[in-house]
C-alpha positions in Angstrom: 68.4 117.1 184.3 68.3 113.6 185.6 64.5 113.0 184.9 65.4 114.1 181.4 68.1 111.6 181.0 66.2 108.9 182.5 63.2 109.4 179.8 66.0 109.0 177.0 67.3 105.8 178.8 63.8 104.4 179.3 62.8 104.5 175.3 64.4 101.5 174.5 63.2 99.7 177.6 59.7 100.5 176.6 60.2 99.2 172.9 61.5 96.1 174.5 58.4 95.8 177.0 56.2 95.8 173.9 58.4 92.9 172.5 57.7 90.9 175.6 54.2 91.8 175.9 53.6 90.5 172.1 55.8 87.3 172.9 57.9 88.3 169.7 61.4 86.5 169.7 64.3 88.8 169.8 66.4 88.7 166.4 68.7 90.9 164.7 66.1 93.1 163.1 64.6 94.1 166.6 68.3 94.3 168.0 68.8 96.8 165.2 65.8 98.7 166.0 66.5 98.7 169.8 70.0 100.6 169.0 68.7 103.0 166.8 66.0 103.8 169.5 68.6 104.2 172.2 70.9 106.2 170.0 68.0 108.7 169.3 67.1 108.9 173.1 70.5 109.2 174.6 71.5 111.9 171.7 68.3 113.9 172.3 68.8 114.0 176.1 72.6 114.7 175.6 71.8 117.8 173.4 69.3 118.9 175.9 71.6 118.6 178.8 74.7 120.1 176.7 72.5 123.2 175.8 71.2 123.8 179.7 74.5 122.8 181.2 76.9 125.5 182.4 80.0 122.9 181.9 82.6 124.0 179.4 83.3 120.7 177.8 83.5 119.9 174.3 80.3 119.3 172.4 82.2 116.4 170.5 82.9 114.6 173.8 79.4 114.8 174.9 78.4 113.3 171.3 80.9 110.5 171.3 80.2 109.5 174.7 76.3 109.5 174.2 76.8 107.3 170.9 79.0 104.8 173.0 76.5 104.8 176.0 73.5 104.3 173.9 74.9 101.4 171.7 76.1 99.6 175.0 72.8 100.2 176.6 70.7 98.8 173.7 73.0 95.8 173.4 72.6 95.0 177.3 68.8 95.3 177.1 68.7 92.9 174.2 70.8 90.4 176.0 68.9 90.5 179.0 65.7 89.9 176.9 67.3 87.1 175.1 68.2 85.6 178.3 64.9 86.3 179.7 63.5 84.1 176.5 65.9 81.3 177.0 65.3 80.9 180.5 61.6 80.9 180.1 62.0 78.3 177.1 60.2 80.8 174.7 63.3 80.9 172.0 62.1 79.8 168.5 65.0 78.1 166.8 
C-alpha cells in the first residue's frame, strides 16, 4: 500500500521536475496545474487504499484528509521550486 501512495505523491514532483528541466519559471498557472495533479494523484491512491483497506473509517474522512494533504503537498513543492529559482537567480520579473 505504501508503494501506491508513494506513486500518487510523486506525480506533482515529476511535473515540477519537467519545469526545472525546461527552465520554466513558476507562476500561478503552473501552481494551479501542480495542485490539480496532486489532488488527482492523492485522491486516486486514497480511493485504492480505502477499497483495499480493512479499516472501518468513514469514506468522507479519507476524502477530506486526501484533499487537504494534496493541496498542502502541492503548495510546498511549488514553494520549494520557487526558492530554488530565487537561489539560482533564475526568477524573471
